[in-house]
BAFI-3210 file (N, C-alpha, C; in Angstrom, 3 decimals, decimal comma, padded with zeros to 6 digits):
// residues 325
n [1|2|3|4|5|6|7|8|9|10|11|12|13|14|15|16|17|18|19|20|21|22|23|24|25|26|27|28|29|30|31|32|33|34|35|36|37|38|39|40|41|42|43|44|45|46|47|48|49|50|51|52|53|54|55|56|57|58|59|60|61|62|63|64|65|66|67|68|69|70|71|72|73|74|75|76|77|78|79|80|81|82|83|84|85|86|87|88|89|90|91|92|93|94|95|96|97|98|99|100|101|102|103|104|105|106|107|108|109|110|111|112|113|114|115|116|117|118|119|120|121|122|123|124|125|126|127|128|129|130|131|132|133|134|135|136|137|138|139|140|141|142|143|144|145|146|147|148|149|150|151|152|153|154|155|156|157|158|159|160|161|162|163|164|165|166|167|168|169|170|171|172|173|174|175|176|177|178|179|180|181|182|183|184|185|186|187|188|189|190|191|192|193|194|195|196|197|198|199|200|201|202|203|204|205|206|207|208|209|210|211|212|213|214|215|216|217|218|219|220|221|222|223|224|225|226|227|228|229|230|231|232|233|234|235|236|237|238|239|240|241|242|243|244|245|246|247|248|249|250|251|252|253|254|255|256|257|258|259|260|261|262|263|264|265|266|267|268|269|270|271|272|273|274|275|276|277|278|279|280|281|282|283|284|285|286|287|288|289|290|291|292|293|294|295|296|297|298|299|300|301|302|303|304|305|306|307|308|309|310|311|312|313|314|315|316|317|318|319|320|321|322|323|324|325]
n.u [000,853|000,626|002,542|001,564|001,973|001,683|001,457|001,970|001,853|002,154|005,186|007,786|007,222|008,862|009,769|007,296|006,382|008,060|007,338|004,607|004,811|005,618|004,264|001,092|-000,302|-001,150|-002,222|-002,503|-002,722|-002,658|-001,524|-002,024|-001,633|-003,335|-005,733|-005,689|-005,531|-006,869|-006,184|-003,444|-003,100|-003,399|-001,195|002,043|004,227|005,237|005,554|006,606|006,082|005,066|004,032|003,652|004,737|003,952|004,758|002,356|000,761|002,288|002,196|-000,370|-000,257|000,691|001,468|003,196|006,224|008,255|009,320|009,651|011,558|011,674|014,385|016,669|015,902|014,543|013,022|010,320|009,576|009,105|011,858|012,941|010,782|010,296|012,657|012,585|010,384|011,256|011,283|012,754|013,916|013,947|016,090|017,112|019,980|022,064|020,855|019,638|021,408|022,688|020,531|019,331|021,476|021,880|019,450|019,632|021,762|020,612|018,525|020,060|021,136|018,719|017,874|020,063|020,207|017,794|015,597|012,886|011,229|011,849|010,782|008,041|007,517|008,148|006,171|004,076|004,510|006,543|009,301|011,434|012,346|014,729|016,623|016,981|019,216|019,969|021,121|023,860|027,136|028,240|030,848|033,940|032,740|031,865|030,751|028,835|028,628|026,483|026,437|027,853|027,351|026,508|024,916|025,613|028,353|028,211|026,865|028,699|030,758|029,677|029,312|031,991|032,962|032,009|033,878|033,850|034,604|034,644|033,215|032,933|030,802|030,399|029,917|030,361|032,248|035,657|038,217|040,546|039,733|038,023|039,788|042,093|041,268|039,395|040,091|038,704|037,526|037,496|035,276|035,130|033,265|029,960|029,141|031,406|031,567|029,190|029,707|031,393|030,469|028,783|026,677|024,676|024,143|021,949|022,178|021,576|020,236|016,956|017,058|016,901|018,967|019,291|016,895|015,236|017,658|018,543|017,897|016,836|019,142|021,175|020,779|021,554|024,272|025,090|026,609|025,858|023,314|023,334|022,619|020,306|019,826|017,665|017,472|017,066|015,628|012,527|012,122|014,530|014,898|013,877|010,996|009,683|011,775|013,315|011,611|011,637|014,342|014,587|012,811|014,025|016,312|018,654|019,020|019,431|018,108|016,132|015,686|013,631|013,125|011,782|009,542|008,283|005,662|004,035|001,808|002,819|002,047|000,260|-000,537|001,499|003,625|006,019|005,576|004,683|006,771|009,047|011,620|011,762|011,556|009,987|009,884|007,974|009,055|010,574|013,118|014,488|013,120|013,725|013,547|015,586|016,617|014,283|013,808|016,086|015,767|013,215|013,515|015,549|014,357|012,166|013,522|014,866|012,683|011,373|013,419|013,652|011,117|011,436|012,885|015,539|018,530|018,723|021,102|020,877|019,536|018,142|018,337|020,310|020,762|018,428|018,469|019,301|017,105|014,647|012,924|014,554|016,251]
n.v [-001,193|002,190|004,810|007,723|011,190|014,154|017,614|020,768|023,010|023,348|022,375|023,719|023,134|021,234|019,453|018,560|017,109|014,844|013,770|013,121|011,020|008,932|008,620|008,883|012,088|014,724|018,001|020,414|023,186|024,634|025,825|025,047|022,416|020,995|021,456|019,901|017,348|014,902|014,126|014,051|011,922|009,819|009,953|008,975|010,528|013,930|017,040|020,014|023,191|025,656|026,409|024,592|021,689|019,739|017,710|016,662|016,543|014,798|012,433|011,620|010,556|007,793|006,547|008,177|008,595|010,233|013,617|016,491|019,388|022,049|023,418|024,620|025,364|024,293|025,091|025,046|022,489|019,996|018,809|017,067|015,423|014,272|012,798|011,027|009,575|008,264|009,512|010,717|014,000|015,527|017,723|020,432|021,271|024,005|024,575|027,000|029,033|030,943|032,393|033,514|034,995|036,860|038,179|039,346|041,130|042,657|043,828|045,328|047,207|048,440|049,736|051,343|053,032|054,217|053,425|052,473|054,366|056,575|055,825|055,682|058,360|059,625|058,702|060,021|062,543|063,950|065,041|066,182|064,521|063,473|065,115|064,476|063,189|060,784|058,486|056,185|055,113|051,754|050,876|050,648|050,785|049,221|045,977|043,777|040,352|038,294|035,260|032,714|030,651|028,614|030,432|032,885|032,977|033,125|035,539|037,293|037,062|038,328|040,947|041,543|041,622|044,047|045,735|046,093|046,120|043,220|041,956|039,431|037,611|034,727|032,372|029,684|029,267|029,054|031,461|031,399|030,227|032,188|034,359|033,369|031,682|033,278|035,935|037,869|040,060|038,925|038,694|038,079|038,916|039,988|042,632|044,131|043,964|045,275|047,898|048,917|048,477|049,503|048,391|045,578|042,141|039,569|036,140|033,853|030,891|030,316|029,907|029,019|030,548|032,592|033,858|036,897|038,181|040,568|043,178|046,020|046,589|045,609|047,248|049,682|049,317|049,552|051,192|054,571|055,295|052,903|050,291|047,606|044,269|041,557|038,368|035,989|034,715|035,749|035,973|036,538|039,168|041,810|043,304|045,600|047,000|047,391|049,056|051,383|052,060|052,585|054,709|056,670|057,116|055,917|053,471|053,661|052,514|049,619|046,315|043,568|040,175|038,463|038,267|038,256|037,355|035,404|034,733|038,171|040,677|043,285|045,422|046,053|048,343|048,831|049,012|051,537|053,194|055,118|054,243|051,532|048,423|045,517|042,095|039,213|036,746|035,582|035,270|032,925|032,042|032,031|031,039|029,268|028,422|027,386|025,219|023,572|023,157|022,006|019,590|018,271|018,058|016,396|014,150|013,291|012,770|010,650|008,765|008,141|007,062|004,772|003,347|003,961|005,233|008,262|010,847|013,600|014,827|016,522|015,395|013,179|011,259|009,915|007,539|005,657|004,784|002,282|001,826|001,889|-000,194]
n.w [000,000|-000,915|000,607|002,547|002,368|004,097|003,556|005,022|003,449|-000,083|-001,766|-003,916|-007,383|-008,713|-006,756|-005,821|-007,995|-007,996|-005,545|-005,894|-007,690|-006,167|-003,696|-001,942|-001,875|000,261|000,590|002,930|003,253|005,612|008,660|011,207|013,156|014,830|013,656|011,412|012,211|011,766|009,148|009,535|011,264|009,560|008,008|006,812|006,608|007,276|005,796|006,791|006,185|007,153|010,426|013,569|015,262|017,978|020,907|021,869|019,574|017,960|019,460|019,031|016,582|015,709|013,383|012,106|010,527|009,656|009,789|007,896|007,151|004,979|004,743|007,236|009,748|012,789|014,870|015,115|015,602|017,997|019,031|020,932|021,550|019,014|018,624|020,801|020,058|017,896|015,404|012,587|011,794|008,954|007,181|004,979|004,321|003,297|000,853|000,476|000,968|-000,694|-001,725|000,596|001,556|-000,544|-000,354|002,184|001,788|-000,226|001,233|002,958|001,195|000,479|002,860|003,523|001,369|001,498|-000,046|-000,110|001,306|-000,276|-002,742|-002,053|-001,364|-003,762|-005,592|-004,544|-005,306|-004,077|-004,924|-003,730|-001,751|-002,381|-001,348|001,280|002,216|003,581|002,689|002,478|001,336|000,936|000,728|002,408|004,883|008,040|008,586|010,542|011,041|012,543|013,660|012,101|010,217|007,345|005,834|006,989|006,332|003,515|003,187|004,339|002,462|000,195|001,145|001,667|-000,908|-001,629|-000,785|001,983|005,474|007,252|010,185|012,684|014,830|016,589|018,873|018,505|016,633|015,862|016,573|015,029|012,629|011,533|011,240|009,928|007,793|006,499|006,747|008,217|010,877|014,122|016,904|020,272|022,042|021,774|022,241|021,624|018,857|018,159|018,854|016,937|014,373|011,367|010,085|010,854|010,293|010,832|011,574|013,110|014,743|016,242|019,557|023,061|024,119|022,300|021,876|022,059|022,190|021,031|022,598|024,612|026,067|024,379|022,129|023,193|023,321|020,751|017,933|017,247|014,886|013,493|011,085|010,699|009,723|009,511|008,654|009,840|012,430|013,816|016,602|017,816|018,127|020,170|019,625|020,564|021,735|019,453|017,987|019,602|019,379|016,654|016,398|017,966|016,536|017,179|015,953|012,585|010,455|009,743|008,519|007,956|007,318|008,780|011,517|014,926|014,826|012,460|009,807|009,280|011,657|010,713|012,162|013,809|015,499|014,305|011,566|011,226|010,968|008,979|008,572|008,650|007,071|005,629|004,533|003,511|004,949|002,831|001,902|001,231|-000,935|-003,760|-007,205|-007,894|-005,410|-004,259|-005,920|-005,406|-002,639|-002,450|-003,894|-002,383|000,126|-000,421|-001,382|000,936|002,630|001,291|001,359|004,103|004,507|003,069|004,794|005,041|006,549|006,399|006,029|006,314|008,659|011,487|013,934|014,483|016,406|016,595|015,256|017,019|018,267|019,083|016,970|014,803|014,930]
ca.u [000,000|001,485|002,616|000,896|002,704|000,884|002,224|001,223|001,676|002,868|006,545|008,013|006,615|009,777|009,719|005,949|006,280|008,719|006,539|003,367|005,136|006,048|003,381|-000,136|000,033|-002,220|-001,769|-003,497|-002,809|-003,054|-000,372|-002,500|-001,597|-004,529|-006,854|-005,592|-005,103|-007,441|-005,314|-002,107|-003,121|-003,308|000,011|003,321|005,219|004,767|006,468|006,094|006,624|004,642|003,289|004,433|004,267|004,301|004,710|000,953|000,299|003,029|001,742|-001,649|-000,003|001,660|001,888|004,114|007,572|009,236|008,930|010,650|011,544|012,370|015,335|017,435|015,305|013,677|012,473|008,877|009,402|009,564|012,907|013,083|009,690|010,511|013,738|012,115|009,385|011,916|010,921|013,798|013,495|014,737|016,331|017,718|021,052|022,866|020,142|019,135|022,354|022,936|019,313|019,163|022,573|021,584|018,315|020,142|022,534|019,641|017,843|021,029|021,127|017,439|017,770|021,139|019,908|016,450|014,892|011,440|010,605|012,026|009,766|006,712|007,407|008,199|004,871|003,146|004,878|007,573|010,605|012,475|012,845|016,121|017,490|016,994|020,614|020,146|021,802|025,315|027,792|028,675|032,299|034,759|032,024|032,071|029,548|028,941|027,883|026,206|026,064|028,756|027,092|026,562|024,335|026,447|029,580|027,891|026,541|029,966|031,509|029,121|029,661|033,426|033,139|031,650|034,980|033,494|035,358|033,722|033,421|032,168|030,574|029,749|030,629|030,587|033,263|036,964|038,811|041,539|039,031|037,546|040,880|043,063|040,613|038,569|040,676|037,745|037,820|036,747|034,943|034,709|032,120|029,030|029,131|032,538|031,180|028,116|030,226|032,217|029,893|027,778|025,567|024,777|023,272|021,720|022,088|021,618|018,960|016,166|017,375|016,692|020,060|019,254|015,590|015,284|019,053|018,671|016,968|017,204|020,540|022,030|020,678|022,345|025,680|025,362|027,053|024,737|023,032|023,574|021,568|020,135|019,119|017,358|016,946|017,262|014,377|011,927|012,132|015,827|014,846|012,801|010,417|009,408|013,064|013,689|010,764|012,146|015,651|014,340|012,125|014,979|017,419|019,804|019,106|019,052|017,174|016,099|014,975|013,382|012,401|011,114|009,091|007,817|004,377|003,919|001,968|003,199|000,976|000,398|-000,819|002,720|004,086|007,170|005,147|004,366|008,029|009,584|012,953|011,645|010,949|009,848|009,432|007,215|009,822|010,714|014,518|014,929|012,167|014,029|013,221|016,703|016,655|013,068|014,013|017,040|015,197|012,089|014,028|016,282|013,379|011,417|014,451|015,075|011,420|011,164|014,447|013,272|009,940|011,919|013,631|016,956|019,018|019,110|022,065|020,559|018,485|018,568|018,453|020,948|020,666|017,161|018,707|019,529|015,772|014,297|012,268|015,558|017,154]
ca.v [000,000|003,375|005,681|009,020|012,323|015,362|018,858|021,927|023,807|022,718|022,750|024,105|022,099|020,151|018,472|017,989|016,109|013,626|013,247|012,524|009,782|007,906|008,465|009,678|013,433|015,568|019,365|020,945|024,651|024,976|025,755|024,593|020,957|020,457|021,585|018,882|016,150|013,682|013,759|013,776|010,589|008,851|010,207|008,357|011,598|015,316|018,091|021,170|024,469|026,686|025,821|024,007|020,382|019,511|016,339|016,255|016,176|013,609|011,244|011,216|010,090|006,693|006,125|009,182|008,040|011,261|015,024|017,162|020,851|022,534|024,410|024,077|025,768|023,274|025,640|024,773|021,046|019,526|017,873|016,048|014,472|013,532|011,835|009,993|008,766|007,598|010,192|011,595|015,314|015,777|019,128|020,635|022,238|024,569|024,798|028,370|029,986|032,069|033,194|034,308|035,956|037,939|038,934|040,157|042,241|043,513|044,626|046,318|048,282|049,151|050,644|052,340|053,976|054,752|053,195|052,299|055,663|057,449|055,416|056,082|059,818|060,011|058,467|061,012|063,841|064,618|064,856|066,716|063,492|063,249|065,989|064,065|062,833|059,711|057,351|056,057|054,085|050,614|050,728|051,105|050,705|047,995|045,154|042,690|039,128|037,648|033,903|032,465|029,366|028,652|031,673|033,984|032,991|033,591|036,962|037,985|037,089|039,358|042,239|041,757|042,000|045,459|046,431|046,385|045,427|042,253|041,534|038,209|037,090|033,420|031,652|028,293|029,249|029,412|032,707|031,116|029,986|033,474|035,261|032,757|031,166|034,281|037,269|038,778|040,423|038,092|039,287|037,108|039,509|040,642|044,070|044,754|044,081|046,262|049,251|049,387|048,190|050,415|047,522|044,200|041,194|038,503|034,821|032,797|030,187|030,612|029,014|029,724|031,498|033,698|034,517|038,196|038,596|041,980|043,882|047,417|046,631|045,447|048,440|050,729|049,046|049,732|052,461|055,427|055,314|051,581|049,667|046,215|043,363|040,264|037,306|034,773|034,362|036,939|036,094|036,929|040,622|042,385|044,248|046,867|047,685|047,823|050,214|052,560|052,408|053,201|055,985|057,635|057,302|055,085|052,630|054,503|051,781|048,169|045,526|042,237|039,173|037,654|038,922|037,283|036,822|035,094|035,926|039,342|041,499|044,591|046,481|046,303|049,731|048,932|049,380|052,965|053,932|055,198|053,636|050,084|047,713|044,081|041,192|038,141|035,503|035,115|035,334|031,653|031,588|032,226|029,840|028,329|027,848|026,587|023,954|022,757|022,808|021,107|018,276|017,628|017,737|015,223|013,013|012,817|012,218|009,341|007,839|007,677|006,197|003,476|002,712|004,311|006,193|009,484|011,545|015,026|014,982|017,404|014,583|011,922|010,282|009,192|006,205|004,736|004,383|000,896|001,760|001,827|-001,325]
ca.w [000,000|-000,989|001,770|002,427|002,917|004,276|003,551|005,524|002,241|-001,198|-002,086|-005,310|-008,216|-009,088|-005,680|-005,780|-009,066|-007,516|-004,440|-006,421|-008,399|-005,223|-002,536|-001,937|-001,399|000,783|000,876|003,862|003,226|006,977|009,561|012,518|013,137|015,494|012,718|010,350|012,930|011,182|008,029|010,042|011,846|008,463|007,219|007,163|006,657|007,299|005,354|007,518|005,724|008,100|011,533|014,651|015,683|019,376|021,390|021,968|018,229|017,520|020,176|018,450|015,209|015,804|012,045|011,570|010,473|009,311|009,684|007,063|007,113|003,781|005,218|008,352|011,014|013,387|016,110|015,156|015,826|019,307|018,642|021,966|021,363|017,770|018,836|021,726|019,369|016,773|014,156|012,048|011,301|007,749|006,859|003,659|004,568|002,211|-000,410|000,328|001,526|-001,603|-001,818|001,819|001,607|-001,484|000,176|003,283|001,223|-000,903|002,252|003,442|000,200|000,522|004,004|003,524|000,285|001,763|-001,312|000,023|001,611|-001,435|-003,723|-001,585|-001,461|-005,175|-006,242|-004,005|-005,849|-003,280|-005,571|-002,848|-000,848|-002,786|-000,562|002,681|002,481|004,572|002,060|002,622|000,542|001,742|000,654|003,527|006,145|008,808|008,685|011,499|010,747|013,825|013,254|010,979|009,579|005,884|005,309|007,449|005,524|002,160|003,296|004,564|001,200|-000,693|001,727|001,472|-002,314|-001,706|-000,128|003,358|006,503|007,840|011,569|012,928|016,183|016,665|019,933|018,130|015,577|016,417|016,099|013,984|011,362|011,018|010,886|009,008|006,585|005,830|006,931|008,821|012,260|015,055|018,194|021,271|022,726|020,848|022,498|020,928|017,454|018,023|019,047|015,819|013,061|010,811|009,678|011,325|009,606|011,805|010,932|014,114|014,921|017,432|020,665|024,331|024,345|021,330|021,861|022,716|022,341|020,681|023,465|024,862|026,499|023,199|021,289|023,834|023,046|019,328|017,382|016,850|013,453|012,905|010,282|011,116|008,810|010,138|007,791|010,631|013,098|014,377|018,056|018,360|018,305|020,971|018,672|021,254|021,849|018,100|017,673|020,317|018,827|015,346|016,608|018,519|015,615|017,567|014,755|011,453|009,612|009,970|007,526|008,512|006,546|009,791|012,738|015,924|014,377|011,032|008,984|010,046|012,209|010,062|013,135|014,573|015,466|013,413|010,218|011,182|010,883|007,612|008,499|008,825|005,945|005,871|003,482|004,180|005,120|001,460|001,483|000,649|-001,947|-005,171|-007,985|-007,824|-004,068|-004,059|-006,641|-004,652|-001,336|-002,664|-004,298|-001,300|001,168|-000,872|-001,449|002,297|003,130|000,671|001,828|005,442|004,363|002,581|005,874|004,967|007,542|005,675|006,880|006,503|009,665|012,582|015,157|014,067|017,487|016,469|014,706|018,130|018,758|018,772|015,666|013,761|015,194]
c.u [000,886|001,410|001,892|001,759|001,779|001,812|001,366|000,888|002,543|004,294|006,607|007,720|007,565|009,797|008,368|005,784|006,893|007,874|005,313|003,622|005,420|005,093|002,054|000,168|-001,227|-001,624|-002,847|-003,753|-003,275|-001,840|-000,742|-002,595|-002,818|-005,739|-006,834|-005,220|-005,653|-006,603|-003,922|-002,015|-002,971|-001,965|001,215|004,406|004,551|005,880|005,894|006,775|006,317|003,809|004,226|003,848|004,841|004,287|003,268|000,417|000,980|002,495|000,379|-001,481|001,045|002,168|002,964|005,561|008,638|008,567|010,028|010,438|012,302|013,271|016,116|016,844|014,348|013,067|010,968|008,568|009,900|010,579|013,083|012,017|009,910|011,569|013,284|011,082|009,958|011,624|012,082|013,192|014,443|014,874|017,013|018,830|021,719|022,122|019,732|020,148|022,587|021,718|019,136|020,259|022,315|020,442|018,781|020,914|021,611|018,894|018,774|021,121|019,843|017,377|018,886|020,979|018,529|015,529|013,380|010,746|010,710|011,026|008,388|006,505|007,388|006,843|003,795|003,507|005,954|008,948|011,744|012,948|014,312|017,110|017,517|018,397|020,779|020,949|023,302|025,832|028,240|030,202|032,994|034,006|032,229|030,744|029,796|028,054|027,714|025,602|026,809|028,617|027,152|026,057|025,167|027,724|029,310|027,575|027,809|030,762|031,005|029,442|031,140|033,722|032,701|032,713|034,586|034,397|034,401|034,164|032,502|032,030|029,823|030,502|030,938|031,632|034,578|037,527|039,770|040,883|038,604|038,700|041,820|042,406|039,893|039,125|039,631|038,175|036,901|036,494|034,468|033,479|031,255|029,056|030,254|032,238|030,167|028,635|030,936|031,557|028,823|026,518|025,766|023,745|023,180|021,471|022,194|020,265|018,212|016,428|017,038|017,749|020,032|017,926|015,640|016,692|019,237|017,563|017,469|018,668|021,497|021,967|021,504|023,837|026,063|025,879|025,837|024,560|023,291|022,376|021,527|019,334|018,895|016,702|017,088|015,939|013,843|012,134|013,509|015,889|013,640|012,185|010,059|010,692|013,548|012,901|011,316|013,488|015,526|013,732|013,087|016,109|018,672|020,090|018,581|018,022|017,251|015,270|014,835|012,628|011,585|010,703|008,571|006,521|004,411|002,638|002,150|001,982|001,113|000,015|000,395|003,160|005,274|006,767|004,746|005,611|008,559|010,933|012,947|010,983|010,924|009,475|008,874|007,920|010,025|012,163|014,980|014,132|012,469|013,674|014,322|016,748|015,456|013,196|014,943|016,432|014,082|012,568|014,719|015,348|012,613|012,302|014,668|013,838|011,191|012,178|014,082|012,073|010,310|012,710|015,110|017,313|019,605|019,997|021,703|019,324|019,039|018,781|019,030|020,875|019,376|017,371|019,128|018,211|015,452|013,595|013,263|016,557|016,789]
c.v [001,239|004,209|007,009|010,091|013,533|016,571|019,974|022,844|023,179|023,243|023,269|022,896|020,957|019,055|017,788|016,903|014,781|012,970|012,505|011,197|008,623|007,635|009,174|011,020|014,156|016,942|020,054|022,432|025,184|024,805|025,265|023,075|020,338|020,524|020,560|017,525|014,870|013,199|013,372|012,380|009,508|008,910|009,430|009,417|012,960|016,213|019,403|022,446|025,575|026,018|025,193|022,658|020,075|018,022|015,827|015,800|014,883|012,344|010,761|010,589|008,967|006,208|007,039|008,701|009,084|012,634|015,710|018,670|021,306|023,718|023,790|024,451|024,707|023,770|025,431|023,278|020,722|018,418|016,750|014,973|013,628|012,450|010,691|009,078|008,063|008,217|011,073|012,910|015,697|017,284|019,200|021,668|022,723|024,928|026,247|029,433|031,182|032,971|034,086|035,362|037,139|038,810|039,859|041,363|043,205|044,403|045,686|047,492|049,112|050,140|051,695|053,356|054,612|054,581|053,163|053,624|056,603|057,114|055,915|057,586|060,285|059,837|059,394|062,420|064,581|064,328|065,300|065,711|063,187|064,064|065,634|063,666|061,831|058,541|057,383|055,048|052,953|050,483|051,388|051,159|049,326|047,246|044,010|041,530|038,387|036,279|033,554|031,041|029,521|029,970|032,874|034,109|033,558|035,085|037,776|038,114|038,189|040,751|042,552|042,172|043,445|046,326|046,927|045,592|044,517|041,880|040,342|037,964|035,772|032,601|030,200|028,152|029,749|030,670|032,459|030,894|031,296|034,316|034,672|032,335|032,261|035,703|038,300|039,074|039,644|038,846|038,187|037,593|040,253|042,152|044,781|044,939|045,203|047,690|049,800|049,238|049,216|049,659|046,186|043,355|039,944|037,165|033,685|032,109|030,707|029,527|029,740|030,794|032,689|034,445|035,800|038,731|040,088|042,765|045,302|047,543|046,519|046,678|049,584|050,554|049,366|051,129|053,288|055,408|054,001|051,152|048,177|045,448|042,042|039,330|035,961|034,296|035,591|037,097|036,379|038,434|040,987|043,517|045,591|047,675|048,183|049,059|051,477|053,014|053,061|054,585|057,061|057,968|056,564|054,077|053,447|053,829|050,303|047,512|044,114|041,374|038,285|038,552|037,856|036,614|036,586|034,312|037,179|040,177|042,910|045,737|046,778|047,748|049,902|049,424|050,842|053,815|053,959|054,516|052,148|049,494|046,220|043,361|039,945|036,786|034,820|035,018|034,068|031,262|032,100|030,946|028,793|027,626|026,947|025,230|023,035|022,256|021,784|019,695|017,551|017,229|016,473|013,987|012,419|012,176|010,810|008,314|007,277|006,740|004,825|002,729|003,000|005,328|007,406|010,343|012,998|015,174|015,814|016,651|013,208|010,836|009,477|007,765|005,192|004,207|002,967|000,763|001,562|000,674|-002,533]
c.w [000,000|000,288|001,470|003,092|002,937|004,294|004,141|004,357|001,151|-001,313|-003,523|-006,203|-008,577|-008,028|-005,592|-006,829|-008,622|-006,434|-004,949|-007,137|-007,442|-004,075|-002,793|-001,266|-000,940|001,099|001,699|003,686|004,582|007,882|010,954|012,516|013,824|014,581|011,601|010,946|012,312|010,004|008,513|010,659|010,777|007,743|007,745|007,303|006,665|006,789|005,856|007,025|006,716|009,178|012,542|015,014|017,062|019,713|021,417|020,620|017,776|018,176|019,708|017,072|015,209|014,452|011,458|011,666|010,186|009,318|008,883|007,098|005,876|004,110|006,357|009,716|011,546|014,698|016,215|015,280|017,229|019,054|019,664|021,802|020,114|017,958|019,736|021,089|018,139|015,426|013,682|011,549|010,169|007,527|005,490|003,773|003,287|000,952|-000,611|000,744|000,605|-001,679|-000,599|001,919|000,674|-000,971|001,304|002,765|000,479|000,081|002,836|002,475|000,317|001,678|004,013|002,399|000,436|000,553|-001,134|000,321|000,411|-002,532|-003,311|-001,698|-002,913|-005,851|-005,693|-004,435|-005,089|-003,873|-004,661|-001,795|-001,153|-001,953|000,932|003,143|003,629|004,006|002,336|001,608|001,458|001,778|001,843|004,866|006,774|008,958|009,654|011,111|012,076|013,532|011,981|010,466|008,059|005,312|005,740|006,633|004,127|002,158|003,482|003,272|000,277|-000,165|001,504|000,039|-002,582|-001,020|001,269|004,303|007,270|009,256|011,844|014,426|016,057|017,698|019,600|017,025|016,164|015,763|014,933|012,625|010,731|010,487|009,839|007,698|005,793|005,899|007,379|010,260|013,188|016,352|019,139|022,025|021,723|021,019|021,747|019,446|017,269|018,117|017,823|014,456|012,665|010,409|010,382|010,595|010,473|011,111|011,944|014,232|016,134|018,464|021,962|024,586|023,397|021,319|022,684|022,901|022,061|021,368|023,700|025,275|025,323|022,293|021,873|023,556|021,607|019,008|016,977|015,335|012,746|012,062|010,639|010,071|009,534|009,130|008,503|011,210|013,817|015,864|018,643|018,619|019,164|020,149|019,305|021,381|020,493|017,696|018,326|019,747|017,454|015,490|017,094|017,556|016,016|016,467|013,584|010,559|009,914|008,890|008,056|007,512|007,470|010,954|013,696|015,491|012,877|010,783|009,840|010,445|011,656|010,980|014,012|014,412|014,532|012,022|010,104|010,963|009,444|007,460|008,823|007,594|006,255|004,591|004,173|004,243|003,762|001,002|000,776|-000,589|-003,352|-005,918|-007,878|-006,465|-003,815|-004,750|-005,853|-003,347|-001,471|-002,984|-003,136|-000,163|000,811|-000,903|-000,055|002,887|002,592|001,152|003,205|005,363|003,793|003,649|005,860|006,042|006,818|006,586|007,160|007,399|010,812|013,882|014,825|015,139|017,419|015,981|015,772|018,691|018,296|017,426|014,538|013,984|014,350]
res [m|p|k|t|v|l|l|s|h|a|l|y|e|t|g|m|d|v|l|r|k|n|v|n|v|l|v|a|n|n|s|d|m|s|g|i|i|d|d|l|k|k|a|d|g|l|i|l|r|v|g|k|i|t|r|e|i|m|e|q|c|p|n|l|k|v|i|a|r|p|g|v|g|v|d|n|v|d|m|k|a|a|t|e|l|g|i|p|v|v|v|a|p|g|t|n|k|r|s|v|a|e|h|a|v|g|m|a|y|a|i|t|k|n|i|v|e|s|h|q|e|t|v|q|g|n|f|n|i|r|n|k|y|t|a|i|e|l|e|q|h|h|v|g|i|v|g|f|g|n|i|g|k|e|t|a|k|i|f|a|n|n|q|m|q|v|h|v|y|d|p|f|v|e|q|e|i|v|e|t|n|y|q|y|i|y|h|a|e|l|a|d|l|l|r|v|c|d|i|i|s|l|h|m|p|s|l|p|s|t|q|g|m|f|n|a|e|r|f|a|q|m|k|d|g|i|f|i|v|n|c|a|r|g|d|i|v|d|e|e|a|l|y|e|a|l|k|s|g|k|v|a|g|a|a|a|d|v|l|c|s|e|p|m|d|i|s|s|k|l|f|s|l|p|n|f|i|a|t|p|h|m|a|a|l|t|r|e|s|a|d|r|t|s|r|l|t|v|e|g|t|l|a|v|l|r|g|e|k|w|d|k|v|a|n|k|e|v|y|q|h|e|r|w|q]
***
């Protein structure tokens, strides 16, 4: 009997084509797992694009053999529960690093050139917005990369190609690697990076140690007039503190592809500010990245359903579970 895979939302079509040729496919178009529990109970696999799956939900679905995330973020999966239940959590590492890096740099250009406000004022007939003189050149400025994983490295490379001085903070990366392999400036303390950088680009996961990391205390440590780009996770930034920093001018401009609430709450005070711009968590969604991510996610899902110990999982220890003996 063919296996069944449930998707919270459809993947890019190239991956969907492969999936349909191998299993029964159900697309829920729903991020609320409790709202689709009847279908989830029948599913052998779940591909979770948007939404959260908890232990309570997993325990109601004894047939569930694999959970897949089209990307590397697993903060919306109860990893402890998945591992204890013998469910591998498939990820797609490296498939979107160039897309997210380009998006981060694009957002940096947008806020440092004041492109969005200038467009809005121009279409309203305010040609004199050109004389606001808020734009800066990136060349010779200092950019801080906070989180030096695959995406952080790719973002740093593009900034460096703009003749910018790159600074790095990542407590999980050795100083020698940053300085010898990449010739960037390493900071053991985040505060030291914040004091010298003109732009910071955030690329860390959502963890208990990073949630709310950028709060009022951190903003106070920043160089006056800093620009901030967040293409990582929304909950690493205290949005009230960001609002106050933008309003006061401590932060000259901020751009976010992620916020604490998704879909984004358009009543957020941040959207009332001319020096804040947002995109709807789309940094990874280029056609090229979507193709790579979709194919790798499906490949891993199908491999696990065939009983193979797929290596691209976020919880490799799951293979010690009795289900895999």
